[in-house]
Every structure is written in structure tokens, then in C-alpha cells.
GUTILUM-86810 format. One record per residue (C-alpha): x, y, z; residue number from 1; residue in three letters. Coordinates in steps of 0.1 Angstrom, whole numbers, plus 5000, padded with zeros to 4 digits. Example, Ala and Ser with C-alpha at 12.3 -4.5 7.8 and 13.67 -1.06 7.14 Angstrom:
! residues 2
<pt px="5123" py="4955" pz="5078" num="1" residuo="Ala"/>
<pt px="5137" py="4989" pz="5071" num="2" residuo="Ser"/>
This chain:
! residues 213
<pt px="1605" py="9201" pz="1629" num="1" residuo="Unk"/>
<pt px="1634" py="9180" pz="1638" num="2" residuo="Unk"/>
<pt px="1668" py="9181" pz="1621" num="3" residuo="Unk"/>
<pt px="1676" py="9144" pz="1630" num="4" residuo="Unk"/>
<pt px="1647" py="9120" pz="1618" num="5" residuo="Unk"/>
<pt px="1644" py="9088" pz="1632" num="6" residuo="Unk"/>
<pt px="1627" py="9056" pz="1616" num="7" residuo="Unk"/>
<pt px="1609" py="9047" pz="1646" num="8" residuo="Unk"/>
<pt px="1598" py="9008" pz="1649" num="9" residuo="Unk"/>
<pt px="1574" py="8998" pz="1676" num="10" residuo="Unk"/>
<pt px="1588" py="8983" pz="1703" num="11" residuo="Unk"/>
<pt px="1626" py="8988" pz="1691" num="12" residuo="Unk"/>
<pt px="1654" py="9011" pz="1706" num="13" residuo="Unk"/>
<pt px="1642" py="9034" pz="1679" num="14" residuo="Unk"/>
<pt px="1613" py="9045" pz="1704" num="15" residuo="Unk"/>
<pt px="1639" py="9056" pz="1731" num="16" residuo="Unk"/>
<pt px="1662" py="9075" pz="1705" num="17" residuo="Unk"/>
<pt px="1634" py="9093" pz="1692" num="18" residuo="Unk"/>
<pt px="1625" py="9104" pz="1727" num="19" residuo="Unk"/>
<pt px="1664" py="9114" pz="1734" num="20" residuo="Unk"/>
<pt px="1662" py="9134" pz="1702" num="21" residuo="Unk"/>
<pt px="1631" py="9156" pz="1712" num="22" residuo="Unk"/>
<pt px="1650" py="9160" pz="1747" num="23" residuo="Unk"/>
<pt px="1678" py="9174" pz="1729" num="24" residuo="Unk"/>
<pt px="1660" py="9196" pz="1705" num="25" residuo="Unk"/>
<pt px="1637" py="9212" pz="1733" num="26" residuo="Unk"/>
<pt px="1663" py="9219" pz="1756" num="27" residuo="Unk"/>
<pt px="1682" py="9237" pz="1728" num="28" residuo="Unk"/>
<pt px="1649" py="9263" pz="1731" num="29" residuo="Unk"/>
<pt px="1650" py="9261" pz="1770" num="30" residuo="Unk"/>
<pt px="1653" py="9267" pz="1797" num="31" residuo="Unk"/>
<pt px="1619" py="9250" pz="1807" num="32" residuo="Unk"/>
<pt px="1604" py="9237" pz="1839" num="33" residuo="Unk"/>
<pt px="1595" py="9204" pz="1826" num="34" residuo="Unk"/>
<pt px="1598" py="9188" pz="1791" num="35" residuo="Unk"/>
<pt px="1568" py="9171" pz="1785" num="36" residuo="Unk"/>
<pt px="1563" py="9137" pz="1763" num="37" residuo="Unk"/>
<pt px="1526" py="9137" pz="1748" num="38" residuo="Unk"/>
<pt px="1512" py="9122" pz="1716" num="39" residuo="Unk"/>
<pt px="1489" py="9138" pz="1690" num="40" residuo="Unk"/>
<pt px="1461" py="9118" pz="1705" num="41" residuo="Unk"/>
<pt px="1465" py="9133" pz="1740" num="42" residuo="Unk"/>
<pt px="1441" py="9156" pz="1752" num="43" residuo="Unk"/>
<pt px="1442" py="9176" pz="1788" num="44" residuo="Unk"/>
<pt px="1416" py="9172" pz="1812" num="45" residuo="Unk"/>
<pt px="1418" py="9201" pz="1835" num="46" residuo="Unk"/>
<pt px="1422" py="9239" pz="1823" num="47" residuo="Unk"/>
<pt px="1453" py="9255" pz="1813" num="48" residuo="Unk"/>
<pt px="1461" py="9272" pz="1846" num="49" residuo="Unk"/>
<pt px="1455" py="9244" pz="1864" num="50" residuo="Unk"/>
<pt px="1477" py="9223" pz="1847" num="51" residuo="Unk"/>
<pt px="1507" py="9249" pz="1847" num="52" residuo="Unk"/>
<pt px="1499" py="9254" pz="1888" num="53" residuo="Unk"/>
<pt px="1501" py="9217" pz="1890" num="54" residuo="Unk"/>
<pt px="1536" py="9213" pz="1870" num="55" residuo="Unk"/>
<pt px="1547" py="9244" pz="1893" num="56" residuo="Unk"/>
<pt px="1541" py="9231" pz="1922" num="57" residuo="Unk"/>
<pt px="1566" py="9203" pz="1913" num="58" residuo="Unk"/>
<pt px="1594" py="9226" pz="1899" num="59" residuo="Unk"/>
<pt px="1627" py="9203" pz="1903" num="60" residuo="Unk"/>
<pt px="1607" py="9172" pz="1900" num="61" residuo="Unk"/>
<pt px="1601" py="9150" pz="1868" num="62" residuo="Unk"/>
<pt px="1563" py="9139" pz="1868" num="63" residuo="Unk"/>
<pt px="1552" py="9103" pz="1859" num="64" residuo="Unk"/>
<pt px="1528" py="9073" pz="1866" num="65" residuo="Unk"/>
<pt px="1547" py="9047" pz="1879" num="66" residuo="Unk"/>
<pt px="1537" py="9009" pz="1877" num="67" residuo="Unk"/>
<pt px="1535" py="8986" pz="1901" num="68" residuo="Unk"/>
<pt px="1571" py="8961" pz="1900" num="69" residuo="Unk"/>
<pt px="1567" py="8935" pz="1880" num="70" residuo="Unk"/>
<pt px="1597" py="8917" pz="1881" num="71" residuo="Unk"/>
<pt px="1587" py="8891" pz="1851" num="72" residuo="Unk"/>
<pt px="1577" py="8921" pz="1830" num="73" residuo="Unk"/>
<pt px="1615" py="8936" pz="1834" num="74" residuo="Unk"/>
<pt px="1628" py="8903" pz="1833" num="75" residuo="Unk"/>
<pt px="1617" py="8896" pz="1798" num="76" residuo="Unk"/>
<pt px="1619" py="8931" pz="1778" num="77" residuo="Unk"/>
<pt px="1651" py="8945" pz="1793" num="78" residuo="Unk"/>
<pt px="1671" py="8914" pz="1803" num="79" residuo="Unk"/>
<pt px="1667" py="8891" pz="1773" num="80" residuo="Unk"/>
<pt px="1683" py="8900" pz="1736" num="81" residuo="Unk"/>
<pt px="1652" py="8910" pz="1715" num="82" residuo="Unk"/>
<pt px="1658" py="8908" pz="1678" num="83" residuo="Unk"/>
<pt px="1650" py="8914" pz="1649" num="84" residuo="Unk"/>
<pt px="1623" py="8939" pz="1656" num="85" residuo="Unk"/>
<pt px="1622" py="8961" pz="1627" num="86" residuo="Unk"/>
<pt px="1593" py="8944" pz="1608" num="87" residuo="Unk"/>
<pt px="1575" py="8931" pz="1642" num="88" residuo="Unk"/>
<pt px="1543" py="8955" pz="1633" num="89" residuo="Unk"/>
<pt px="1559" py="8971" pz="1601" num="90" residuo="Unk"/>
<pt px="1562" py="8958" pz="1566" num="91" residuo="Unk"/>
<pt px="1541" py="8932" pz="1548" num="92" residuo="Unk"/>
<pt px="1525" py="8902" pz="1567" num="93" residuo="Unk"/>
<pt px="1554" py="8881" pz="1553" num="94" residuo="Unk"/>
<pt px="1579" py="8903" pz="1566" num="95" residuo="Unk"/>
<pt px="1561" py="8906" pz="1601" num="96" residuo="Unk"/>
<pt px="1555" py="8870" pz="1606" num="97" residuo="Unk"/>
<pt px="1588" py="8861" pz="1598" num="98" residuo="Unk"/>
<pt px="1604" py="8885" pz="1620" num="99" residuo="Unk"/>
<pt px="1581" py="8875" pz="1648" num="100" residuo="Unk"/>
<pt px="1587" py="8839" pz="1643" num="101" residuo="Unk"/>
<pt px="1626" py="8844" pz="1646" num="102" residuo="Unk"/>
<pt px="1622" py="8868" pz="1674" num="103" residuo="Unk"/>
<pt px="1602" py="8840" pz="1693" num="104" residuo="Unk"/>
<pt px="1628" py="8812" pz="1687" num="105" residuo="Unk"/>
<pt px="1654" py="8837" pz="1698" num="106" residuo="Unk"/>
<pt px="1637" py="8844" pz="1730" num="107" residuo="Unk"/>
<pt px="1630" py="8805" pz="1738" num="108" residuo="Unk"/>
<pt px="1665" py="8796" pz="1729" num="109" residuo="Unk"/>
<pt px="1677" py="8823" pz="1758" num="110" residuo="Unk"/>
<pt px="1652" py="8809" pz="1782" num="111" residuo="Unk"/>
<pt px="1664" py="8775" pz="1774" num="112" residuo="Unk"/>
<pt px="1700" py="8786" pz="1779" num="113" residuo="Unk"/>
<pt px="1694" py="8812" pz="1808" num="114" residuo="Unk"/>
<pt px="1707" py="8839" pz="1790" num="115" residuo="Unk"/>
<pt px="1704" py="8873" pz="1806" num="116" residuo="Unk"/>
<pt px="1719" py="8906" pz="1806" num="117" residuo="Unk"/>
<pt px="1715" py="8939" pz="1830" num="118" residuo="Unk"/>
<pt px="1713" py="8914" pz="1859" num="119" residuo="Unk"/>
<pt px="1723" py="8943" pz="1886" num="120" residuo="Unk"/>
<pt px="1700" py="8972" pz="1872" num="121" residuo="Unk"/>
<pt px="1668" py="8977" pz="1891" num="122" residuo="Unk"/>
<pt px="1642" py="8988" pz="1868" num="123" residuo="Unk"/>
<pt px="1614" py="9013" pz="1870" num="124" residuo="Unk"/>
<pt px="1587" py="9012" pz="1849" num="125" residuo="Unk"/>
<pt px="1561" py="9047" pz="1838" num="126" residuo="Unk"/>
<pt px="1541" py="9054" pz="1812" num="127" residuo="Unk"/>
<pt px="1564" py="9066" pz="1785" num="128" residuo="Unk"/>
<pt px="1543" py="9099" pz="1787" num="129" residuo="Unk"/>
<pt px="1557" py="9116" pz="1809" num="130" residuo="Unk"/>
<pt px="1574" py="9150" pz="1819" num="131" residuo="Unk"/>
<pt px="1610" py="9153" pz="1832" num="132" residuo="Unk"/>
<pt px="1627" py="9187" pz="1849" num="133" residuo="Unk"/>
<pt px="1650" py="9206" pz="1832" num="134" residuo="Unk"/>
<pt px="1679" py="9189" pz="1852" num="135" residuo="Unk"/>
<pt px="1668" py="9155" pz="1843" num="136" residuo="Unk"/>
<pt px="1663" py="9164" pz="1807" num="137" residuo="Unk"/>
<pt px="1697" py="9175" pz="1807" num="138" residuo="Unk"/>
<pt px="1712" py="9144" pz="1818" num="139" residuo="Unk"/>
<pt px="1693" py="9122" pz="1797" num="140" residuo="Unk"/>
<pt px="1705" py="9140" pz="1768" num="141" residuo="Unk"/>
<pt px="1740" py="9141" pz="1777" num="142" residuo="Unk"/>
<pt px="1741" py="9102" pz="1783" num="143" residuo="Unk"/>
<pt px="1724" py="9097" pz="1752" num="144" residuo="Unk"/>
<pt px="1747" py="9073" pz="1733" num="145" residuo="Unk"/>
<pt px="1753" py="9056" pz="1768" num="146" residuo="Unk"/>
<pt px="1715" py="9049" pz="1773" num="147" residuo="Unk"/>
<pt px="1710" py="9039" pz="1733" num="148" residuo="Unk"/>
<pt px="1738" py="9011" pz="1740" num="149" residuo="Unk"/>
<pt px="1722" py="8998" pz="1773" num="150" residuo="Unk"/>
<pt px="1687" py="8995" pz="1760" num="151" residuo="Unk"/>
<pt px="1697" py="8984" pz="1723" num="152" residuo="Unk"/>
<pt px="1683" py="8950" pz="1725" num="153" residuo="Unk"/>
<pt px="1653" py="8957" pz="1746" num="154" residuo="Unk"/>
<pt px="1616" py="8953" pz="1739" num="155" residuo="Unk"/>
<pt px="1595" py="8986" pz="1743" num="156" residuo="Unk"/>
<pt px="1620" py="9000" pz="1770" num="157" residuo="Unk"/>
<pt px="1607" py="9033" pz="1763" num="158" residuo="Unk"/>
<pt px="1584" py="9024" pz="1793" num="159" residuo="Unk"/>
<pt px="1614" py="9018" pz="1812" num="160" residuo="Unk"/>
<pt px="1644" py="9037" pz="1805" num="161" residuo="Unk"/>
<pt px="1632" py="9073" pz="1815" num="162" residuo="Unk"/>
<pt px="1627" py="9064" pz="1852" num="163" residuo="Unk"/>
<pt px="1653" py="9037" pz="1856" num="164" residuo="Unk"/>
<pt px="1680" py="9064" pz="1843" num="165" residuo="Unk"/>
<pt px="1670" py="9093" pz="1862" num="166" residuo="Unk"/>
<pt px="1664" py="9076" pz="1893" num="167" residuo="Unk"/>
<pt px="1699" py="9057" pz="1892" num="168" residuo="Unk"/>
<pt px="1713" py="9089" pz="1895" num="169" residuo="Unk"/>
<pt px="1694" py="9101" pz="1927" num="170" residuo="Unk"/>
<pt px="1667" py="9130" pz="1905" num="171" residuo="Unk"/>
<pt px="1638" py="9135" pz="1922" num="172" residuo="Unk"/>
<pt px="1600" py="9120" pz="1907" num="173" residuo="Unk"/>
<pt px="1567" py="9126" pz="1913" num="174" residuo="Unk"/>
<pt px="1546" py="9095" pz="1912" num="175" residuo="Unk"/>
<pt px="1512" py="9107" pz="1900" num="176" residuo="Unk"/>
<pt px="1486" py="9079" pz="1896" num="177" residuo="Unk"/>
<pt px="1459" py="9102" pz="1882" num="178" residuo="Unk"/>
<pt px="1485" py="9119" pz="1856" num="179" residuo="Unk"/>
<pt px="1469" py="9098" pz="1827" num="180" residuo="Unk"/>
<pt px="1435" py="9082" pz="1818" num="181" residuo="Unk"/>
<pt px="1437" py="9055" pz="1798" num="182" residuo="Unk"/>
<pt px="1419" py="9023" pz="1790" num="183" residuo="Unk"/>
<pt px="1435" py="8991" pz="1776" num="184" residuo="Unk"/>
<pt px="1418" py="8964" pz="1754" num="185" residuo="Unk"/>
<pt px="1441" py="8939" pz="1757" num="186" residuo="Unk"/>
<pt px="1477" py="8952" pz="1752" num="187" residuo="Unk"/>
<pt px="1462" py="8984" pz="1732" num="188" residuo="Unk"/>
<pt px="1452" py="9015" pz="1745" num="189" residuo="Unk"/>
<pt px="1415" py="9019" pz="1737" num="190" residuo="Unk"/>
<pt px="1406" py="9051" pz="1710" num="191" residuo="Unk"/>
<pt px="1379" py="9070" pz="1726" num="192" residuo="Unk"/>
<pt px="1356" py="9094" pz="1703" num="193" residuo="Unk"/>
<pt px="1353" py="9132" pz="1713" num="194" residuo="Unk"/>
<pt px="1319" py="9127" pz="1722" num="195" residuo="Unk"/>
<pt px="1336" py="9106" pz="1751" num="196" residuo="Unk"/>
<pt px="1353" py="9134" pz="1763" num="197" residuo="Unk"/>
<pt px="1331" py="9155" pz="1785" num="198" residuo="Unk"/>
<pt px="1324" py="9121" pz="1807" num="199" residuo="Unk"/>
<pt px="1361" py="9115" pz="1810" num="200" residuo="Unk"/>
<pt px="1366" py="9150" pz="1819" num="201" residuo="Unk"/>
<pt px="1351" py="9141" pz="1854" num="202" residuo="Unk"/>
<pt px="1374" py="9114" pz="1861" num="203" residuo="Unk"/>
<pt px="1398" py="9138" pz="1880" num="204" residuo="Unk"/>
<pt px="1428" py="9127" pz="1857" num="205" residuo="Unk"/>
<pt px="1451" py="9156" pz="1841" num="206" residuo="Unk"/>
<pt px="1452" py="9140" pz="1806" num="207" residuo="Unk"/>
<pt px="1439" py="9113" pz="1787" num="208" residuo="Unk"/>
<pt px="1447" py="9094" pz="1758" num="209" residuo="Unk"/>
<pt px="1439" py="9081" pz="1729" num="210" residuo="Unk"/>
<pt px="1412" py="9100" pz="1711" num="211" residuo="Unk"/>
<pt px="1402" py="9098" pz="1677" num="212" residuo="Unk"/>
<pt px="1411" py="9136" pz="1666" num="213" residuo="Unk"/>
């Protein structure tokens, strides 16, 4: 149980804040070789012994699945100012629609005026479900305030902040393309029934989501 609770709102910096609190809490229980971010809808696709062997072979490295570079995605999600996001996907229909309309208007205005920030930052995108080494985790926790300030106005910055901040400081990463099995329907991960697990297990991936548990 976390002592520090975070009111997480989809797309906002609160997602990053929650992850940093989790890293801090886990560090207090360590040390560990790796610190993993997983959801309650993840399932392992390999035996535990094989998973442990895999992570042990990457001691000192963080492990993630990197996405192909997309300058337009980074420009939009990180170099624009995104607000309000509190009710972007939460709240009543009226709250969500009003929030989205205001957000769209603010984004359009920034495009017209050419407003951007973080212009000199090289961003790296991964799944936000990843594993970081002990030293990397400690660096993220120690720089929590700076990270939250930097990504304060980001949109889905949780996909970027870990790899960007760690690679910017020279921490090593292992890019594992078959780390996570996930299928997208538009922008939403598909939810699999448990009956699909045996077939997905043949995919050669280490983890899969999302399962209806």
C-alpha cells in the first residue's frame, strides 16, 4: 500500500507522478536488480525461471521496447502545452466534452502562433510498461521534482519520460522488441479473454496485455 496517493488522470502528468511514487516506494524495499512497471492486466508468457534468467542477463541495464522515432508525435505530445486534462477522459459527459473542446482550442492556437517548448530535448518513446535498473530507478526518484516540472504540460508523457531522462544521463538500455505483446484497436489496447492465453503464449514474447482477469 502506498502512503502517498496520486489522483491519476489519463494523459496528464499525474501518470508520471504515480510511476515516480511507485519507484520511490520500491527503492525503499530494495535493492533489486530491476524495478518493473506492470499493470493488473499483464500476464507473463514465459516460465518464471526463464523470466528471471532473462532479466539477470541484463543486470545493470534497463529493459524496454522502443518505438520508432516519430518527430510529429513528440512535437505534439511534449512540445505543446496541454491543458486542461483533468476531465479529458474522466467525469460527466459534459465535463469531458468541455475539457476536450478547450484543449483542442488551446492546441490550435499554439499551432497558429508557433508555440513550442523543450525544443532542445531529444525524446525517446517506449511502452510505459518497462523495467529499470537499480541505479536508473534511483536517478529517476532523485530527480522527481525536476521531471514533474519538465513534463507538467505533456500529453501521455509517461510513454517518453523514462527513456528520455535515463538515456540523456547515459544510463544503458536493452531494446527488446519482443518484450510486450499487445494489439491495438485504433488507439486502445485490445482486451483478450483468458482463453486466448495459450495461443498468445506461442508468440515468443515475454509479457502480454490486456487480459480480462
